[in-house]
Biopython code that builds the backbone (N, CA, C, O; Angstrom):
import numpy as np
from Bio.PDB.StructureBuilder import StructureBuilder

atoms = [
    (1, "MET", "N", (-86.165, 261.862, 136.542)),
    (1, "MET", "CA", (-84.826, 260.942, 136.724)),
    (1, "MET", "C", (-85.860, 259.063, 137.376)),
    (1, "MET", "O", (-86.601, 258.960, 138.353)),
    (2, "LYS", "N", (-85.558, 258.213, 136.611)),
    (2, "LYS", "CA", (-85.806, 257.084, 136.952)),
    (2, "LYS", "C", (-85.013, 256.377, 137.597)),
    (2, "LYS", "O", (-83.818, 256.378, 137.302)),
    (3, "LEU", "N", (-85.610, 255.461, 138.830)),
    (3, "LEU", "CA", (-84.973, 255.069, 139.654)),
    (3, "LEU", "C", (-84.696, 253.552, 139.288)),
    (3, "LEU", "O", (-85.625, 253.096, 138.620)),
    (4, "PRO", "N", (-83.636, 252.598, 139.546)),
    (4, "PRO", "CA", (-83.779, 251.332, 139.236)),
    (4, "PRO", "C", (-84.235, 250.475, 140.076)),
    (4, "PRO", "O", (-84.725, 250.887, 141.128)),
    (5, "LYS", "N", (-84.166, 248.939, 139.761)),
    (5, "LYS", "CA", (-85.154, 248.122, 140.147)),
    (5, "LYS", "C", (-84.512, 248.487, 141.691)),
    (5, "LYS", "O", (-85.247, 248.904, 142.587)),
    (6, "ASN", "N", (-82.913, 248.258, 141.900)),
    (6, "ASN", "CA", (-82.203, 247.739, 143.402)),
    (6, "ASN", "C", (-81.298, 249.594, 143.460)),
    (6, "ASN", "O", (-80.522, 250.287, 142.801)),
    (7, "CYS", "N", (-82.087, 249.618, 144.708)),
    (7, "CYS", "CA", (-81.163, 251.537, 144.980)),
    (7, "CYS", "C", (-80.694, 250.843, 146.515)),
    (7, "CYS", "O", (-81.341, 250.855, 147.562)),
    (8, "THR", "N", (-79.455, 250.295, 146.273)),
    (8, "THR", "CA", (-78.702, 249.460, 147.297)),
    (8, "THR", "C", (-77.396, 250.266, 147.260)),
    (8, "THR", "O", (-77.344, 251.377, 146.734)),
    (9, "VAL", "N", (-76.473, 249.740, 147.766)),
    (9, "VAL", "CA", (-75.159, 249.967, 147.907)),
    (9, "VAL", "C", (-74.367, 249.896, 146.494)),
    (9, "VAL", "O", (-73.583, 250.757, 146.096)),
    (10, "GLU", "N", (-74.787, 248.480, 145.683)),
    (10, "GLU", "CA", (-73.837, 248.434, 144.511)),
    (10, "GLU", "C", (-74.544, 249.796, 143.484)),
    (10, "GLU", "O", (-74.080, 250.018, 142.366)),
    (11, "SER", "N", (-75.483, 250.464, 143.954)),
    (11, "SER", "CA", (-75.951, 251.231, 142.513)),
    (11, "SER", "C", (-75.937, 252.919, 143.012)),
    (11, "SER", "O", (-76.168, 253.864, 142.257)),
    (12, "ILE", "N", (-75.613, 253.011, 144.440)),
    (12, "ILE", "CA", (-75.905, 254.078, 144.534)),
    (12, "ILE", "C", (-75.149, 255.163, 144.550)),
    (12, "ILE", "O", (-75.442, 256.254, 145.040)),
    (13, "GLU", "N", (-73.725, 254.716, 143.762)),
    (13, "GLU", "CA", (-73.019, 255.861, 142.916)),
    (13, "GLU", "C", (-73.750, 256.479, 141.924)),
    (13, "GLU", "O", (-73.897, 257.668, 141.642)),
    (14, "THR", "N", (-74.248, 255.310, 141.373)),
    (14, "THR", "CA", (-75.006, 255.619, 139.873)),
    (14, "THR", "C", (-76.144, 256.840, 140.034)),
    (14, "THR", "O", (-76.370, 257.519, 139.032)),
    (15, "ILE", "N", (-76.826, 257.116, 141.209)),
    (15, "ILE", "CA", (-77.875, 257.307, 141.648)),
    (15, "ILE", "C", (-77.245, 258.682, 141.939)),
    (15, "ILE", "O", (-77.605, 259.651, 141.270)),
    (16, "HIS", "N", (-76.494, 258.784, 142.725)),
    (16, "HIS", "CA", (-75.994, 259.737, 143.408)),
    (16, "HIS", "C", (-75.300, 260.780, 141.868)),
    (16, "HIS", "O", (-75.498, 261.984, 141.704)),
    (17, "ALA", "N", (-74.826, 260.237, 141.321)),
    (17, "ALA", "CA", (-73.960, 260.849, 139.879)),
    (17, "ALA", "C", (-75.623, 261.127, 138.932)),
    (17, "ALA", "O", (-75.592, 262.131, 138.220)),
    (18, "ASN", "N", (-76.466, 260.624, 138.917)),
    (18, "ASN", "CA", (-77.917, 261.179, 137.956)),
    (18, "ASN", "C", (-78.569, 262.177, 139.263)),
    (18, "ASN", "O", (-79.298, 263.141, 139.030)),
    (19, "ILE", "N", (-78.261, 261.855, 140.313)),
    (19, "ILE", "CA", (-79.439, 263.333, 141.263)),
    (19, "ILE", "C", (-77.896, 264.532, 140.842)),
    (19, "ILE", "O", (-78.160, 265.700, 140.556)),
    (20, "SER", "N", (-76.988, 264.245, 140.854)),
    (20, "SER", "CA", (-76.074, 265.663, 141.196)),
    (20, "SER", "C", (-76.241, 266.278, 139.485)),
    (20, "SER", "O", (-76.313, 267.492, 139.294)),
    (21, "LYS", "N", (-76.280, 265.486, 138.557)),
    (21, "LYS", "CA", (-76.643, 265.783, 137.446)),
    (21, "LYS", "C", (-78.148, 266.888, 136.980)),
    (21, "LYS", "O", (-78.256, 267.491, 135.913)),
    (22, "LEU", "N", (-78.961, 266.891, 137.899)),
    (22, "LEU", "CA", (-80.319, 267.711, 138.024)),
    (22, "LEU", "C", (-80.397, 268.047, 138.696)),
    (22, "LEU", "O", (-81.512, 268.398, 139.082)),
    (23, "MET", "N", (-79.187, 268.257, 139.498)),
    (23, "MET", "CA", (-79.575, 269.421, 140.844)),
    (23, "MET", "C", (-80.106, 270.521, 140.790)),
    (23, "MET", "O", (-80.577, 271.043, 141.801)),
    (24, "GLU", "N", (-80.150, 271.285, 139.207)),
    (24, "GLU", "CA", (-80.422, 272.692, 138.862)),
    (24, "GLU", "C", (-81.750, 272.640, 138.595)),
    (24, "GLU", "O", (-82.356, 273.609, 138.139)),
    (25, "GLU", "N", (-82.349, 271.408, 138.882)),
    (25, "GLU", "CA", (-83.805, 271.302, 138.758)),
    (25, "GLU", "C", (-84.551, 271.998, 139.825)),
    (25, "GLU", "O", (-84.059, 272.019, 140.953)),
    (26, "GLU", "N", (-85.674, 272.565, 139.596)),
    (26, "GLU", "CA", (-86.212, 273.445, 140.696)),
    (26, "GLU", "C", (-86.699, 272.263, 141.278)),
    (26, "GLU", "O", (-86.326, 272.404, 142.443)),
    (27, "ILE", "N", (-87.378, 271.030, 141.213)),
    (27, "ILE", "CA", (-87.569, 270.170, 141.863)),
    (27, "ILE", "C", (-87.225, 268.915, 141.286)),
    (27, "ILE", "O", (-87.455, 268.501, 140.149)),
    (28, "LEU", "N", (-86.501, 268.244, 142.463)),
    (28, "LEU", "CA", (-86.080, 266.707, 141.709)),
    (28, "LEU", "C", (-86.914, 265.426, 142.209)),
    (28, "LEU", "O", (-87.030, 264.830, 143.280)),
    (29, "VAL", "N", (-87.637, 265.243, 140.420)),
    (29, "VAL", "CA", (-88.896, 263.839, 140.596)),
    (29, "VAL", "C", (-88.184, 262.708, 140.653)),
    (29, "VAL", "O", (-87.431, 262.548, 139.692)),
    (30, "MET", "N", (-88.180, 261.874, 141.469)),
    (30, "MET", "CA", (-87.578, 260.579, 141.113)),
    (30, "MET", "C", (-89.096, 259.464, 140.723)),
    (30, "MET", "O", (-89.949, 259.198, 141.569)),
    (31, "ASN", "N", (-89.121, 258.977, 139.334)),
    (31, "ASN", "CA", (-89.627, 257.617, 138.894)),
    (31, "ASN", "C", (-89.140, 256.517, 140.146)),
    (31, "ASN", "O", (-88.028, 256.149, 140.527)),
    (32, "ALA", "N", (-90.302, 256.244, 140.508)),
    (32, "ALA", "CA", (-89.549, 254.689, 142.013)),
    (32, "ALA", "C", (-90.634, 254.241, 142.095)),
    (32, "ALA", "O", (-91.132, 254.336, 143.217)),
    (33, "LYS", "N", (-91.718, 253.385, 140.708)),
    (33, "LYS", "CA", (-92.499, 252.458, 140.098)),
    (33, "LYS", "C", (-91.706, 251.247, 140.225)),
    (33, "LYS", "O", (-92.357, 250.268, 140.591)),
    (34, "ASP", "N", (-90.339, 251.045, 139.994)),
    (34, "ASP", "CA", (-90.021, 249.645, 140.131)),
    (34, "ASP", "C", (-88.754, 249.543, 141.056)),
    (34, "ASP", "O", (-88.190, 248.450, 140.996)),
    (35, "VAL", "N", (-88.486, 249.993, 141.465)),
    (35, "VAL", "CA", (-88.060, 249.950, 143.106)),
    (35, "VAL", "C", (-88.513, 248.967, 143.950)),
    (35, "VAL", "O", (-89.555, 248.947, 144.606)),
    (36, "GLU", "N", (-87.557, 248.079, 143.866)),
    (36, "GLU", "CA", (-88.001, 246.574, 144.729)),
    (36, "GLU", "C", (-87.051, 246.126, 146.057)),
    (36, "GLU", "O", (-87.295, 245.702, 147.187)),
    (37, "LYS", "N", (-85.754, 246.480, 145.239)),
    (37, "LYS", "CA", (-84.767, 246.147, 147.015)),
    (37, "LYS", "C", (-83.977, 248.075, 147.299)),
    (37, "LYS", "O", (-83.625, 248.656, 146.272)),
    (38, "PHE", "N", (-83.878, 248.494, 148.069)),
    (38, "PHE", "CA", (-83.567, 249.196, 148.998)),
    (38, "PHE", "C", (-82.713, 249.218, 149.992)),
    (38, "PHE", "O", (-83.188, 248.522, 150.889)),
    (39, "ASP", "N", (-81.169, 249.881, 150.461)),
    (39, "ASP", "CA", (-80.653, 249.108, 151.576)),
    (39, "ASP", "C", (-80.332, 250.529, 152.145)),
    (39, "ASP", "O", (-80.245, 251.487, 151.376)),
    (40, "ILE", "N", (-80.131, 250.685, 153.698)),
    (40, "ILE", "CA", (-79.738, 251.615, 154.041)),
    (40, "ILE", "C", (-78.662, 252.855, 153.639)),
    (40, "ILE", "O", (-78.591, 253.981, 154.131)),
    (41, "SER", "N", (-77.982, 252.342, 152.739)),
    (41, "SER", "CA", (-76.827, 253.515, 151.185)),
    (41, "SER", "C", (-78.504, 254.755, 151.062)),
    (41, "SER", "O", (-78.919, 255.682, 151.758)),
    (42, "PHE", "N", (-78.901, 254.194, 150.030)),
    (42, "PHE", "CA", (-80.412, 255.087, 149.588)),
    (42, "PHE", "C", (-80.972, 255.743, 150.519)),
    (42, "PHE", "O", (-81.359, 256.842, 150.123)),
    (43, "VAL", "N", (-81.320, 255.397, 152.309)),
    (43, "VAL", "CA", (-81.718, 256.724, 152.983)),
    (43, "VAL", "C", (-80.682, 257.615, 153.029)),
    (43, "VAL", "O", (-80.799, 258.781, 152.653)),
    (44, "GLN", "N", (-79.478, 257.051, 153.550)),
    (44, "GLN", "CA", (-78.414, 258.021, 153.733)),
    (44, "GLN", "C", (-78.221, 258.873, 152.426)),
    (44, "GLN", "O", (-77.393, 259.784, 152.410)),
    (45, "LEU", "N", (-78.930, 258.595, 151.417)),
    (45, "LEU", "CA", (-78.957, 259.331, 149.893)),
    (45, "LEU", "C", (-79.724, 260.102, 150.515)),
    (45, "LEU", "O", (-79.306, 261.103, 151.096)),
    (46, "LEU", "N", (-80.846, 259.784, 150.488)),
    (46, "LEU", "CA", (-82.304, 260.737, 150.929)),
    (46, "LEU", "C", (-81.824, 261.472, 152.230)),
    (46, "LEU", "O", (-82.477, 262.480, 152.497)),
    (47, "LEU", "N", (-81.238, 261.289, 152.721)),
    (47, "LEU", "CA", (-81.402, 262.437, 154.023)),
    (47, "LEU", "C", (-80.361, 263.140, 153.973)),
    (47, "LEU", "O", (-80.252, 263.936, 154.906)),
    (48, "ALA", "N", (-79.233, 263.135, 152.923)),
    (48, "ALA", "CA", (-78.045, 263.740, 152.636)),
    (48, "ALA", "C", (-78.936, 264.912, 151.569)),
    (48, "ALA", "O", (-78.899, 266.133, 151.721)),
    (49, "LEU", "N", (-79.471, 264.405, 150.824)),
    (49, "LEU", "CA", (-80.533, 265.491, 150.015)),
    (49, "LEU", "C", (-81.439, 265.755, 150.679)),
    (49, "LEU", "O", (-82.344, 265.843, 149.848)),
    (50, "GLU", "N", (-81.873, 265.958, 151.654)),
    (50, "GLU", "CA", (-83.109, 266.481, 152.102)),
    (50, "GLU", "C", (-82.100, 267.392, 153.204)),
    (50, "GLU", "O", (-82.604, 268.403, 153.693)),
    (51, "LYS", "N", (-81.073, 267.124, 153.480)),
    (51, "LYS", "CA", (-80.263, 268.391, 154.307)),
    (51, "LYS", "C", (-79.603, 269.781, 153.335)),
    (51, "LYS", "O", (-79.564, 270.974, 153.638)),
    (52, "THR", "N", (-79.169, 269.142, 152.194)),
    (52, "THR", "CA", (-78.592, 270.767, 151.027)),
    (52, "THR", "C", (-80.015, 270.964, 151.049)),
    (52, "THR", "O", (-80.182, 271.179, 149.849)),
    (53, "GLY", "N", (-81.514, 271.070, 151.718)),
    (53, "GLY", "CA", (-82.572, 271.774, 150.952)),
    (53, "GLY", "C", (-83.261, 271.159, 150.166)),
    (53, "GLY", "O", (-84.475, 271.027, 150.328)),
    (54, "LYS", "N", (-82.297, 270.438, 148.700)),
    (54, "LYS", "CA", (-83.132, 270.652, 147.707)),
    (54, "LYS", "C", (-84.486, 270.022, 147.955)),
    (54, "LYS", "O", (-84.587, 269.039, 148.690)),
    (55, "SER", "N", (-85.568, 270.594, 147.329)),
    (55, "SER", "CA", (-86.678, 270.087, 146.605)),
    (55, "SER", "C", (-86.823, 269.174, 146.100)),
    (55, "SER", "O", (-86.752, 269.309, 144.879)),
    (56, "PHE", "N", (-87.117, 267.647, 146.618)),
    (56, "PHE", "CA", (-87.667, 266.139, 145.640)),
    (56, "PHE", "C", (-88.854, 265.734, 146.054)),
    (56, "PHE", "O", (-89.623, 266.239, 146.873)),
    (57, "THR", "N", (-88.975, 264.256, 145.066)),
    (57, "THR", "CA", (-90.628, 263.664, 145.389)),
    (57, "THR", "C", (-90.156, 262.854, 144.499)),
    (57, "THR", "O", (-89.463, 263.038, 143.497)),
    (58, "PHE", "N", (-90.855, 261.442, 145.236)),
    (58, "PHE", "CA", (-91.178, 260.380, 144.544)),
    (58, "PHE", "C", (-92.566, 259.886, 143.740)),
    (58, "PHE", "O", (-93.524, 259.609, 144.462)),
    (59, "ALA", "N", (-92.720, 259.767, 142.388)),
    (59, "ALA", "CA", (-93.412, 259.491, 141.540)),
    (59, "ALA", "C", (-93.960, 258.264, 141.391)),
    (59, "ALA", "O", (-93.038, 257.480, 141.164)),
    (60, "GLU", "N", (-95.079, 257.666, 141.405)),
    (60, "GLU", "CA", (-95.488, 256.043, 141.548)),
    (60, "GLU", "C", (-94.128, 255.730, 142.378)),
    (60, "GLU", "O", (-93.212, 255.168, 141.778)),
    (61, "PRO", "N", (-93.975, 256.083, 143.747)),
    (61, "PRO", "CA", (-93.434, 254.323, 144.818)),
    (61, "PRO", "C", (-93.784, 253.272, 144.560)),
    (61, "PRO", "O", (-94.865, 253.197, 143.976)),
    (62, "SER", "N", (-93.339, 252.508, 144.747)),
    (62, "SER", "CA", (-93.334, 251.102, 144.410)),
    (62, "SER", "C", (-93.855, 251.010, 146.450)),
    (62, "SER", "O", (-93.521, 251.853, 147.283)),
    (63, "ASP", "N", (-94.693, 249.761, 146.721)),
    (63, "ASP", "CA", (-95.441, 249.762, 147.745)),
    (63, "ASP", "C", (-93.840, 249.515, 149.069)),
    (63, "ASP", "O", (-93.627, 249.889, 150.223)),
    (64, "GLY", "N", (-93.432, 249.086, 148.526)),
    (64, "GLY", "CA", (-91.584, 248.718, 149.275)),
    (64, "GLY", "C", (-91.661, 249.893, 150.209)),
    (64, "GLY", "O", (-91.854, 250.118, 151.404)),
    (65, "LEU", "N", (-91.329, 250.770, 148.679)),
    (65, "LEU", "CA", (-90.584, 252.122, 149.114)),
    (65, "LEU", "C", (-91.289, 252.969, 149.898)),
    (65, "LEU", "O", (-90.823, 253.620, 150.833)),
    (66, "THR", "N", (-92.545, 252.963, 149.477)),
    (66, "THR", "CA", (-93.624, 253.721, 150.301)),
    (66, "THR", "C", (-93.486, 253.387, 151.982)),
    (66, "THR", "O", (-93.562, 254.216, 152.889)),
    (67, "GLU", "N", (-93.269, 251.965, 152.105)),
    (67, "GLU", "CA", (-93.572, 251.629, 153.798)),
    (67, "GLU", "C", (-92.121, 252.012, 154.133)),
    (67, "GLU", "O", (-92.050, 252.828, 155.051)),
    (68, "TYR", "N", (-90.947, 251.618, 153.608)),
    (68, "TYR", "CA", (-89.684, 252.435, 154.166)),
    (68, "TYR", "C", (-90.023, 253.864, 154.258)),
    (68, "TYR", "O", (-90.084, 254.287, 155.412)),
    (69, "LEU", "N", (-90.276, 254.772, 153.244)),
    (69, "LEU", "CA", (-90.096, 255.928, 153.433)),
    (69, "LEU", "C", (-91.072, 256.465, 155.053)),
    (69, "LEU", "O", (-90.809, 257.193, 156.010)),
    (70, "LYS", "N", (-92.089, 255.740, 154.690)),
    (70, "LYS", "CA", (-92.780, 256.164, 156.488)),
    (70, "LYS", "C", (-91.991, 255.636, 157.497)),
    (70, "LYS", "O", (-91.675, 256.137, 158.576)),
    (71, "LEU", "N", (-91.669, 254.396, 156.940)),
    (71, "LEU", "CA", (-90.954, 253.970, 158.703)),
    (71, "LEU", "C", (-89.564, 254.866, 158.709)),
    (71, "LEU", "O", (-88.847, 254.748, 159.703)),
    (72, "TYR", "N", (-89.125, 255.802, 157.594)),
    (72, "TYR", "CA", (-87.944, 256.736, 158.501)),
    (72, "TYR", "C", (-88.905, 257.967, 158.419)),
    (72, "TYR", "O", (-88.135, 258.920, 158.530)),
    (73, "ARG", "N", (-90.104, 258.435, 158.292)),
    (73, "ARG", "CA", (-90.563, 259.485, 158.507)),
    (73, "ARG", "C", (-89.892, 260.686, 157.152)),
    (73, "ARG", "O", (-89.161, 261.667, 157.288)),
    (74, "LEU", "N", (-90.444, 260.151, 156.039)),
    (74, "LEU", "CA", (-89.752, 260.897, 154.611)),
    (74, "LEU", "C", (-90.957, 260.698, 153.856)),
    (74, "LEU", "O", (-91.213, 260.910, 152.670)),
    (75, "GLU", "N", (-91.607, 260.263, 154.761)),
    (75, "GLU", "CA", (-93.397, 260.071, 153.441)),
    (75, "GLU", "C", (-93.680, 261.912, 153.022)),
    (75, "GLU", "O", (-94.486, 262.298, 152.175)),
    (76, "LYS", "N", (-92.943, 262.652, 153.718)),
    (76, "LYS", "CA", (-93.856, 264.179, 153.071)),
    (76, "LYS", "C", (-93.277, 263.854, 151.192)),
    (76, "LYS", "O", (-94.034, 264.212, 150.289)),
    (77, "TYR", "N", (-92.219, 263.321, 150.931)),
    (77, "TYR", "CA", (-91.473, 263.092, 149.610)),
    (77, "TYR", "C", (-92.404, 261.970, 149.027)),
    (77, "TYR", "O", (-91.998, 261.208, 148.149)),
    (78, "LEU", "N", (-93.020, 261.937, 149.282)),
    (78, "LEU", "CA", (-94.361, 260.736, 147.946)),
    (78, "LEU", "C", (-95.132, 261.492, 147.148)),
    (78, "LEU", "O", (-95.663, 262.319, 147.890)),
    (79, "ALA", "N", (-95.290, 261.568, 146.652)),
    (79, "ALA", "CA", (-95.940, 262.238, 145.627)),
    (79, "ALA", "C", (-97.546, 262.288, 145.625)),
    (79, "ALA", "O", (-98.144, 262.878, 144.724)),
]
sb = StructureBuilder()
sb.init_structure("model")
sb.init_model(0)
sb.init_chain("A")
sb.init_seg("    ")
for serial, (resi, resn, name, xyz) in enumerate(atoms, 1):
    if name == "N":
        sb.init_residue(resn, " ", resi, " ")
    sb.init_atom(name, np.array(xyz, "f"), 0.0, 1.0, " ", f" {name:<3s}", serial, name[0])
structure = sb.get_structure()
């Protein structure tokens, strides 16, 4: 699943819908190379996904997203 350039409140419903369609996959892989902007709504979505026990990871995370994931101690999801 390719993440949009802006993972913000404006796009979070679409991201959530796309993730929901892929919940049957063994591991959800999110391509994050184009992610430039993100906000707390994206972090909330990731934390909710983590809480479900669903395995997920990020392929090609952007530098900004990598720093953000480390800040929130979610770096274990970096591919």
